[in-house]
C-alpha positions in Angstrom: 0.0 0.0 0.0 3.0 2.2 0.7 4.0 2.4 -3.1 0.4 1.8 -4.6 -1.1 5.2 -4.0 1.9 7.1 -5.4 1.7 4.7 -8.5 -2.0 5.2 -9.1 -1.5 9.1 -8.6 1.3 9.1 -11.2 -0.9 7.1 -13.8 -3.8 9.6 -13.3 -1.4 12.6 -13.7 -0.1 11.0 -17.0 -3.5 10.3 -18.3 -4.6 13.8 -17.5 -1.6 15.3 -19.2 -2.2 13.1 -22.3 -5.7 14.0 -22.6 -5.3 17.8 -22.3 -2.2 18.0 -24.5 -2.7 15.3 -27.2 -6.0 13.6 -27.5 -8.2 16.6 -26.8 -6.4 18.8 -29.4 -6.8 16.1 -32.1 -3.1 15.5 -32.7 -3.5 11.9 -31.8 -4.4 9.3 -34.6 -4.1 5.6 -34.4 -2.6 5.4 -37.8 0.6 7.1 -36.3 1.4 4.0 -34.5 1.1 1.9 -37.7 4.3 1.1 -39.7 4.5 2.2 -43.4 6.0 -0.4 -45.7 8.4 0.6 -48.4 6.4 -1.4 -51.0 2.7 -2.5 -51.1 2.2 -6.1 -52.2 -1.1 -7.2 -53.8 -2.4 -10.1 -55.6 -2.9 -9.3 -59.3 -4.6 -11.6 -62.0 -2.4 -12.8 -64.9 -2.4 -10.6 -67.8 -4.3 -11.4 -70.9 -7.2 -13.4 -69.2 -9.1 -15.3 -72.0 -12.9 -14.8 -72.5 -15.1 -18.0 -72.4 -17.0 -18.9 -75.6 -20.3 -17.2 -74.3 -18.5 -14.0 -73.7 -16.6 -14.1 -77.0 -20.0 -14.4 -78.8 -21.4 -11.6 -76.9 -18.5 -9.4 -77.8 -18.6 -10.6 -81.4 -22.5 -9.7 -81.8 -21.9 -6.3 -80.4 -18.9 -5.4 -82.3 -20.4 -6.5 -85.6 -23.6 -4.5 -85.2 -23.0 -1.5 -82.9 -22.0 0.7 -85.9 -25.4 0.1 -87.6 -27.6 1.0 -84.6 -28.5 4.7 -84.3 -30.2 7.2 -82.1 -33.4 8.7 -83.3 -34.4 12.1 -81.8 -37.8 13.5 -82.8 -39.2 17.1 -82.2 -42.9 17.3 -81.8 -44.8 20.7 -81.5 -47.1 20.7 -78.5 -49.5 23.4 -77.4 -49.1 25.0 -74.0 -52.0 27.2 -72.6 -49.5 30.0 -71.5 -46.8 29.7 -74.1 -48.6 28.4 -77.3 -46.7 26.1 -79.4 -43.8 24.5 -77.6 -41.1 22.0 -79.1 -40.8 18.8 -77.3 -38.2 16.1 -78.0 -38.4 12.4 -77.8 -35.7 9.7 -78.3 -35.6 6.2 -79.5 -33.4 3.7 -81.5 -33.3 2.5 -85.0 -31.0 0.6 -87.3 -29.7 0.8 -90.8 -31.2 -1.6 -93.3 -29.4 -0.6 -96.6 -26.5 1.4 -97.8 -28.9 4.2 -99.1 -29.4 5.3 -95.5 -32.8 3.8 -94.9 -33.4 3.3 -91.1 -36.1 1.1 -89.6 -37.6 2.3 -86.3 -41.0 2.3 -84.4 -43.8 4.6 -85.7 -44.4 5.9 -82.2 -40.7 7.1 -82.1 -41.4 9.7 -84.8 -45.2 10.0 -84.6 -46.2 13.6 -85.3 -42.6 14.6 -85.6 -41.8 18.0 -87.0 -38.0 17.3 -87.2 -36.1 13.9 -87.0 -32.4 13.7 -86.3 -30.3 10.6 -86.4 -27.1 10.2 -84.6 -24.7 7.5 -85.6 -22.3 5.6 -83.2 -19.5 7.8 -84.2 -21.6 10.7 -82.9 -22.1 12.3 -86.3 -25.6 13.7 -86.5 -27.8 13.9 -89.6 -31.2 15.4 -90.3 -33.6 12.6 -91.5 -36.5 12.5 -93.8 -39.6 10.4 -93.1 -39.9 7.9 -95.9 -42.8 5.7 -94.9 -45.1 4.9 -91.9 -47.2 2.1 -90.9 -49.2 2.9 -87.8 -51.0 -0.5 -87.9 -47.6 -2.3 -87.3 -46.0 0.4 -85.3 -43.3 0.7 -88.0 -41.5 3.6 -89.8 -38.7 4.1 -92.2 -36.5 7.3 -92.1 -33.6 8.1 -94.3 -30.4 9.9 -93.9 -27.5 10.9 -96.4 -24.4 9.6 -94.9 -21.3 7.7 -96.3 -20.1 4.2 -95.6 -23.1 2.9 -93.8 -23.2 -0.7 -92.8 -26.7 -2.3 -93.0 -27.7 -5.0 -90.5 -28.6 -8.6 -91.6 -32.2 -9.3 -91.3 -32.9 -12.8 -89.9 -36.0 -15.0 -89.8 -38.5 -14.9 -87.0 -40.7 -17.7 -87.9 -39.2 -20.6 -85.8 -38.0 -18.9 -82.7 -37.8 -21.0 -79.7 -38.5 -20.1 -76.1 -35.1 -20.2 -74.2 -32.9 -19.2 -77.1 -30.6 -16.3 -76.5 -31.3 -12.8 -77.7 -29.5 -9.5 -77.7 -30.9 -6.0 -77.6 -28.9 -3.0 -78.7 -30.1 0.6 -78.3 -30.0 3.8 -76.5 -32.0 3.4 -73.2 -32.4 6.6 -71.2 -30.1 8.3 -73.9 -27.1 6.0 -73.0 -26.0 5.2 -76.6 -24.6 1.8 -77.6 -26.0 -0.2 -74.9 -26.2 -4.1 -75.1 -28.3 -6.2 -73.0 -28.8 -10.0 -73.2 -31.7 -12.4 -72.3 -33.8 -15.1 -73.7 -37.0 -15.5 -75.7 -39.5 -15.8 -73.0 -42.6 -16.4 -75.0 -44.3 -15.7 -78.3 -47.7 -14.2 -77.8 -50.1 -11.6 -79.0 -49.8 -8.2 -77.2 -51.6 -4.8 -77.3 -49.6 -1.6 -77.3 -50.9 1.4 -75.2 -51.9 3.0 -78.7 -54.2 0.1 -79.4 -51.9 -1.5 -82.0 -52.1 -5.2 -81.8 -48.7 -7.1 -82.3 -49.3 -10.7 -83.5 -46.7 -13.3 -82.4 -44.8 -10.6 -80.5 -41.4 -11.8 -79.0 -41.4 -11.6 -75.3 -37.9 -11.3 -73.8 -36.3 -10.6 -70.4 -33.4 -8.7 -72.1 -33.5 -5.4 -70.5 -35.5 -2.9 -72.6 -36.1 0.6 -71.3 -37.3 4.0 -72.6 -35.0 4.9 -75.6 -34.7 1.1 -76.6 -37.8 1.4 -78.9 -37.1 0.9 -82.5 -33.7 -0.9 -81.9 -32.9 -4.3 -83.0 -33.4 -7.6 -81.2 -30.7 -10.1 -82.4 -30.2 -13.8 -82.3 -26.8 -15.3 -81.3 -25.7 -15.1 -84.9 -26.1 -11.3 -84.9 -29.2 -11.3 -87.2 -32.1 -9.1 -86.5 -35.2 -11.1 -85.5 -37.3 -8.3 -83.9 -37.8 -4.6 -83.4 -37.9 -3.7 -79.6 -41.0 -1.8 -79.1 -42.5 -1.9 -75.7 -42.1 -3.0 -71.9 -44.7 -4.5 -69.5 -44.5 -1.7 -66.9 -45.3 -2.6 -63.3 -47.6 -0.1 -61.5 -46.9 2.4 -64.2 -43.2 2.4 -63.7 -41.4 3.4 -67.0 -38.5 1.1 -66.6 -37.6 -2.5 -67.3 -39.6 -5.0 -65.3 -38.1 -8.1 -67.0 -40.7 -8.3 -69.7 -40.2 -6.6 -73.0 -41.7 -7.1 -76.5 -40.4 -6.9 -80.0 -42.2 -6.9 -83.4 -41.1 -10.1 -85.4 -38.8 -9.0 -88.1 -40.9 -10.9 -90.7 -43.8 -8.6 -90.0 -41.4 -5.7 -91.0 -39.9 -7.5 -94.0 -43.4 -8.0 -95.4 -44.0 -4.2 -95.6 -40.6 -2.7 -96.1 -40.7 -2.6 -99.9 -44.1 -0.7 -99.7 -42.7 1.7 -96.9 -39.7 2.6 -99.0 -41.3 2.8 -102.5 -44.9 4.0 -101.7 -44.5 5.6 -98.2 -47.4 3.4 -97.0 -48.4 -0.2 -96.7 -50.7 -1.9 -99.2 -52.4 -3.9 -96.5 -53.5 -7.3 -97.9 -56.9 -8.7 -97.9 -58.5 -12.0 -98.8 -61.9 -10.2 -99.2 -64.0 -12.5 -97.2 -66.4 -12.4 -94.2 -66.0 -15.5 -92.1 -67.2 -17.3 -88.9 -64.9 -19.7 -86.9 -66.0 -23.3 -86.8 -65.6 -25.6 -83.7 -66.5 -29.3 -83.5 -70.0 -28.7 -82.2 -70.9 -26.2 -85.0 -69.2 -28.5 -87.6 -71.4 -31.4 -86.6 -74.5 -29.2 -86.6 -73.8 -28.0 -90.0 -72.5 -31.3 -91.4 -69.1 -29.9 -92.3 -66.2 -32.2 -93.3 -63.6 -30.6 -90.8 -63.9 -29.8 -87.1 -62.2 -26.4 -87.5 -61.6 -23.7 -90.0 -63.2 -20.5 -91.2 -66.6 -20.9 -93.0 -67.0 -18.1 -95.7 -70.2 -16.2 -95.1 -69.6 -13.9 -98.0 -66.9 -13.4 -100.7 -66.8 -9.6 -101.1 -67.8 -8.9 -104.7 -64.8 -8.1 -106.8 -62.5 -9.0 -103.9 -59.5 -11.4 -104.1 -61.5 -14.4 -103.0 -64.3 -13.7 -105.3 -61.9 -13.1 -108.2 -60.3 -16.6 -107.4 -63.6 -18.4 -107.4 -64.0 -19.0 -103.6 -67.7 -19.1 -102.7 -69.7 -17.5 -99.9 -72.8 -19.0 -98.3 -76.1 -19.4 -100.1 -78.6 -20.5 -97.5 -79.9 -18.4 -94.6 -79.5 -19.8 -91.1 -79.1 -18.5 -87.5 -76.1 -18.6 -85.2 -77.9 -17.8 -81.9 -80.0 -14.7 -82.9 -77.6 -13.7 -85.6 -78.6 -14.4 -89.2 -75.8 -15.9 -91.3 -75.4 -17.4 -94.8 -74.1 -21.1 -94.8 -73.2 -23.4 -97.6 -70.0 -21.5 -98.5 -66.4 -22.8 -98.7 -64.6 -23.8 -95.5 -61.1 -22.4 -95.3 -58.8 -24.8 -93.3 -55.3 -23.7 -94.3 -53.3 -21.0 -96.2 -49.9 -21.8 -97.5 -50.2 -25.3 -95.7 -50.7 -23.5 -92.2 -53.8 -24.4 -90.4 -56.3 -21.6 -90.2 -58.8 -22.0 -87.3 -59.7 -18.4 -86.3 -59.8 -14.8 -87.5 -56.5 -14.3 -85.5 -54.9 -17.0 -87.6 -56.0 -15.3 -90.7 -54.7 -11.9 -89.5 -51.3 -13.5 -88.7 -51.1 -14.8 -92.3 -52.0 -11.3 -93.7 -49.3 -9.7 -91.5 -46.7 -11.8 -93.3 -47.9 -10.8 -96.8 -48.7 -7.7 -98.8 -51.2 -6.8 -101.5 -50.3 -8.6 -104.7 -48.8 -11.7 -103.1 -50.2 -15.0 -104.3 -51.3 -17.4 -101.5 -52.5 -21.1 -101.7 -55.8 -21.3 -99.8 -56.9 -24.9 -98.8 -60.6 -25.3 -98.7 -63.5 -27.9 -98.4 -66.2 -27.3 -100.9 -68.8 -29.8 -99.8 -66.8 -32.9 -98.8 -64.1 -32.3 -101.4 -60.8 -30.6 -100.4 -59.0 -28.5 -102.9 -56.4 -25.7 -103.1 -57.0 -22.4 -104.7 -54.4 -19.8 -105.7 -55.5 -16.3 -104.6 -53.9 -13.1 -105.3 -54.3 -10.9 -102.3 -56.1 -7.5 -102.7 -55.6 -4.3 -100.9 -57.6 -2.7 -98.2 -57.2 -0.9 -94.9 -60.1 -2.6 -93.1 -60.8 -6.1 -94.2 -58.9 -9.4 -94.2 
C-alpha cells in the first residue's frame, strides 16, 4: 500500500496530461502507431485473361452490329396554354437496313414529328426525312444521307424457340450503344398502349427501357429477329420489369418494300367475311372438318371472289344472328392451319397486297387448293 497510492496518482497525472495535451487537441491518430512499408504487395490476375465462348459471342455480336444502330431524336410541337406551341423532344433507337441510308424504327418514335435527327455510333448527326409509316404495325422508315453505312442482316422470326438467347442494342435513357442479353420468354399477342395489336410478339427478359424502342433484337448469330417496341410496366413504372416485347422482323420485312417505295403499306386482304368453326358447330352444319373459317360472304370483286371462292347461299341463324351457310370452309393458307380470324390476321401480317397465297378449302366434302392473289384494303382481311 505504501507504493500503490503514489503509482495510481502518477498514472492519473499521466493520463490527464495526455488527454489535455494530445487527445483533446486532435493530434493523436491511431495510424501514427502503424508502420509504413516501403512497398505494397497485392495479388494481381495474370495479364491477358481469356474470354469464355459465351463472352466471345457476346462481344462478337456487339462489335459486328453496334455501328449500324442509331439514336433517333424527334421534335414534336405541343400546345401550352400559356406559351402556345412548344417544341418537345423524344428519343428512340433504329438501325440501318441498306447502304442508301434507310433506317427502320418504331412509328411511335417519330409520330407527329416536326423534325427527325439521327445520330450514328461515331456521334455524327444527320437530319432525317420520313420515308414511310405504318401505324398498324408500329413501324416507320426514315432516311439519312451519310457515307459508308453498314446495314444490318435481317434474320427470320418464324421458328423462334422459347429459351434461345437474344440481344438488344439501343439507347436506353439516352445512353448510346447499350447491349443487354436475355432469352426468348414467350411468343404471344400483345396490345400496345396506342391500341396497336402485335401478332406473335417476341417476349424477352433482355432489359428494354425507354429509348430502346425501334432498336434491334438479335439472335446469337447477330441477325435481326425483332424490333424492340415496348415493356410491361409494373404499377405504371417506366423502366424495365423483366418483360419486354419486340415486333417480329418478318412482319417488318413483309411491308418494307411498300414503306420505301410508296410511303405507306398496301395492306393485304383476302376479301371474305367468315365465322370460326368448332367441332360442335361443324357437326350441326355437317361440315367435313372440325375447325376452320366458314366463308359467309366473298366480297364482290375482292381477291377471294376473283379466285372463285364461294360464300354462303342458305340463310341460317347462329344464336340470334342471321348468317349465310353453304360456302367454302377455309382450313389452311400456304399449308398452315387456319382456325380463327386471328390466324387469318397473322397470315395477312406476313404478306402484302399482290402476293399469291394457296388457300386450302373444303367445298362440300371435297378438299381443294385455290391460288388467290391478295387484294388491298385498310379494313378487311
